[in-house]
N, C-alpha and C positions, 0 to 999 in steps of 0.2 A: 671660801666658805664651803663647809662640808655639807654633803647631802644628808638630810634627815630621813630616818626610817618612819614607817607608818605609825609605830607605837609612840615615837617622840612627837610627831605631829598631832596625834590624838590627845596625848597628855597636855600639850599646849592648848588645844581647843577647849579642854575641860578645865583649864586653869591650874593644871598640876605640873606644868613645865617650869615654874618658878613662882616666886612670891607675887601675889597680886596686891595692888594698892588701891584702896578706896580713897578718893580725894574730892575736895570741893574747890575752893578758890585759891588755895596756896599753890604757888608755882611749883611744877614738877619738872625735875631735870634728870629723870631716869630713862633708861631705854625700854620702850614698850613696843611690842609687835602688834598690839591691838588695844583700843580704848573703847569701852562700852559706856554709853551715856544712859544712866539709869533714869534720870529725870531730864526734862528739857533743860538744855545747858547753853551757855553763851561762851564761845571760845574767843579770848582776846589776843592770844598769841599761840603759835604752834610752829615747831620746827620738825621737818621730816627729812631724813637723810636721802640724798640723791633725788630730790624732788624740787620742781619749780612750780610756782603758782599756789603754794600751800596757803597763801594769804586769803585765798577764796574760802578757806575753811574758818576764817575769823568771822563767825556769824552765829546765829541761833541754830542749834542742833536739836532735832526732835528726840524725845525720849525713846529709847530702844535702839538708837542708831549705834553701829559699831564701825569704827574706822580701823582698817587693817593697813598698817604701814610701819616703817621703822621710825617711830616717833621718839625724838630725843629730848624734847621740851614741850610743855603745854601749860597754859594758864587759862583759867576760866574766871569770868566775873560772876557767874551764877550757875548752879546745878551741882549734880553729883555724878561722878564717873568712876569706873573701875579700870585700872591699867594693868595689863598683863605683860610681865617682864619677858624680854628676849632670853 
């Protein structure tokens, strides 16, 4: 993994590092570095690279929450979220 410079990191934070995806309850199998939950959401399944215990995130997530992780799959039963691509 190569080190990113400050401009690349800032672009990612602003959603300019790649295509962002707005999604609801359809399963997502794309690579996201962050997911922002616009409304209260319920995660029914989530897969995070090099992580254990992600099943604890299969719960109700308050609106405004952002999960920063290498998320490779996520499914919600309720809510709206924005995924930011790696």
